[in-house]
Structures are given as structure tokens and as C-alpha cells.
N, C-alpha and C positions, 0 to 999 in steps of 0.2 A: 582884291578889288581896290580901285583908287578911291581915296576919300573925297567927299563932297560935302558942302554945307548948304546945298539946295534943300528946299522943302518939297514934300510930296504934293502934287497938284490936287486941289480940291475942286470937285465938280458940283456946281450949284443947280444944275438942271434937274427937273423933276421927271418922274416916270421910270421907265426901264430901258436900259441899253444893253448891248452885247459886250460880253467880257473881253478885255484885251487878252490876246493869246489863243483865242478860239478859232481864228481864221484857217489854220492848217486842216482842221476837221470840218469847219462849217462851210467854207467857200466851195470845195469840190462837191459837197453834198447838195448845196443849194443850186449850183450850176447844173448838176446832173438832173435835178428835179425840174428846173426851168426848161432845159433842153427837151426833156421827155414830154413835158406839157405842151411845148410849142409844136412838137411833131405828132402829138396824139391824135389830131384830127385827120391826119393822112396815113397813119400807120397803127394797126391794131397792136403790133408788138410794142411800139412806143407808148400806146395807151395803157398797156398792161404794166409796163415798167414805171409809168408816171405815178401810179397809185402808191406803191411802196416807197419810191424815192421821195415823193412829196411828204409822205408820213414821216420818213426818216429826217427830212429837212426840218419839218415842224418840230420834231423831237429835239433836234440839235439846237434850234433856236430857243427852246424851252430850257434845255440843259445849260446853255451858256448865257442865260439871262443875268443881268447885273442891275438889280433894282436900286433906286435911291433909298436911303435910310435916314430917318430922324435919329441922330446919334444920342444914345441915352447918357444920363449923368451917372457917375460912379467911378471909383478908382480903377477897377479892372472890368472891362466888358468882353463879351465873347468874341473871339477872332473868327468864328465859323458858325454857319448854319448846320444843325445836325442834332444828334442825341448824345447826352453825356454817357459815355461807355464805361468809364471807371474813374474813381477818385482815389489816388494812392499816395500815402506819405512816402517821401524820399529819404534816403539815408542822411542827406545833408540838411534836413529840416524843412525843405520845401515840400509842397504838395502838387502832384501832377494831376491835372484835369484833362482827360482824354475825350475828345468829341468826335464821334463817328459821323461821317458825311455820306449819305446814300446818293446814288445817281440822280435822285429827284431833288436834291438840295441845290441851293445856289452854291457855286464852287469858288467864288471870289472870297478871299480871306482879308480881314481888316486888322489894323493895329489895335491891340488890347489897351494900350495906354499911349499918352503923348510922350515923346522922347526922341532920342537919336538912335538910329540903327548902327550898332557898333560891330556887328558881324552878320554876314549872310553866307553860310557854308553849305555847299552841296555834298551829300554823302551818298555814294553809290550803294546799291543793295538789291534785294529781291523784290518780288511783286506778288506776294501772297495776299489774300483778302485782308482788308484793314481791320476787320473784327477778330481776326485770328491772333493768338498770342505771338506767333512767329513773325507777325508784322513788325515787331520790334527791330528786325533786321532789314526792313524794306528800304528802298530808295527814299531819300528825305532831303529837306532843306531846313537847316537849323538857324534860327534867328536869335539875336540878342539885342535887347533894347536898353539903353541907359535912361532910366525914368526916375520919377520922384520916389519910387519904392526901391530904387537900386536897379540891379541887373535883372531883367525879365527875359526868360528863355521861352521861345515858341518854336514848335517843330511841325512842319508840314510833311505828312507821310503819304507816299503813293500806295495805291491798293492794287488789286488784281487787274483792274481796267485802267485806272489812272496811272499811266506810265510816264507822265510828264508834269513836272511842277514848274511854273513860270513865275519867278520873282519879278515884281514890277519896279522895284527901287533898289539902289545899291547901298552898300555900306557908307555911312556918313550922312545919310539923308535924315533930316528932321521930319518927324511925322506928328500929326495931331491924332488924338484918339478917334478911332473909327475910319481913318484913311485906308483906302484900298492898298494892299501891299503885295498881293500875289494871287495866283490861280492854281488850283489843282484840277486837272481835267478829269471829269467824271467823279466816281466815288472815292473816298479816302478817309484820312483821319488827321486831326489837328490836336496837338498836345500843348498845353500851357502850364508852366511851372510857377506857382504862387510862392512868394518868399515866406520864410519862417515867420510865424506870428500872424499871417493873413488868413482869416477864416473863410472857408468856402461857403458860398451862398446857394449853390446849385446841388442837385442830388442825382444819383445814377438813374437813368431813364428819362430825365427831364429834357425837353426840347429847347434848343438854344437858337438865337438869331444873331448873326454877326452884327456888331455895332449897337445892339439893342439890349440883349440879356446881360445883366450884371452877374459877374462870376464871384466877386468877393462880397463880404459882409462887413459893415462898420463895427 
């Protein structure tokens, strides 16, 4: 990917918006629901179709919500909404914190630290459920950030339903902590690797909020 020295755009608007990258799923669903509703007064068949399509469109709007967040203070903050699935020491001294994202979570991921994106690598793979041990070989996007703590690795992992990861920014982009960096459609997993000597502040089973929950401890 080409290098760039641009910064990730920050959105100061309040409230909830729809995530970038949702349109291939969202637009056809909403269009079908709108068409069925428009025809429902004249057609019983259209009226019957309008109920499930409208419910599906509402579900899609909920799945692809992208709420504004008051970004927390701390060295490392959670890149994902979800539940801490595992905390595992790595051979090189780092600690991997794996966060499982269900279909009900917000799917937009955020930068865990301020820094520069030094690498965004797409790795092909399978699509087994993200809570399964075999998900280690799933489709993924591997991020590296040059930060005040050195190199920080973050991995977006596709699940059984989430078959598309959408990076928002390229290699070379400077990010602020909590900036939106990408989307995983539907449920999946995000791993972050803390450098050697950085103590983990969360525990297995704990709920995390992207941009809000602190991952490390002073």
C-alpha cells in the first residue's frame, strides 16, 4: 500500500451514525422494505413481505450503528466492543487480549493508541465461528501501529458470518487514540498484543467498549 502522512478524520458530531462499509448489506435490505411497504396497501402479498423485510432492515440499522464515543484516558484502550475471550502470554513476551464480538455488538473498531499505521495486511483464511480455537486460521486483517509504547499489533478476525473486513485507513496514516480504523461485518474477534512489561487491566469475561475501556494498567 502507498505511504501517506494524512491523519484519520475525526467526527465531532454527536449521536449515532451508520458505519462506513455497511451499504452493500444495508441498502438492498432497506430498499426492499421500503418497496414492500409502499405496495402493501394494494397487495396482500406485498403486505406479507413488508413485515419481515422491515424487521430485517431495522435489524441491519441496529447491527451497523456507529455511536459517537467520549474517548477514555489511558495508554491502551479497547479497540472493540465485546467480551474478553482470552488473555494469553505470547512467546516473545507480549500478552494477547482476545475480544469476541457478537452480532449484537457495534462492529466498528478503533485505534487502541495514538500513532502511525505502519502496516495493514489482509491474510486469507477460513470462516469458522470466532469463539472456536480453529478461528486462529480465519480470514483476518493484521494492523501494526508505531506508538509511544513501540510497535502495537492488532488483528481483526472474521467469523462464521462476518466474511468481510473493511479497513478505513491505509498504511502511513497518523491516528489519534480512539479513531475509527475499520469495520468487521456482523460478529467476529479482535486481538490486541500488549508489549512485554505492560500489565493487563481487564479479565476474561469482562465486557469492553471500543474507545472507552482501558486495557492496560499503570
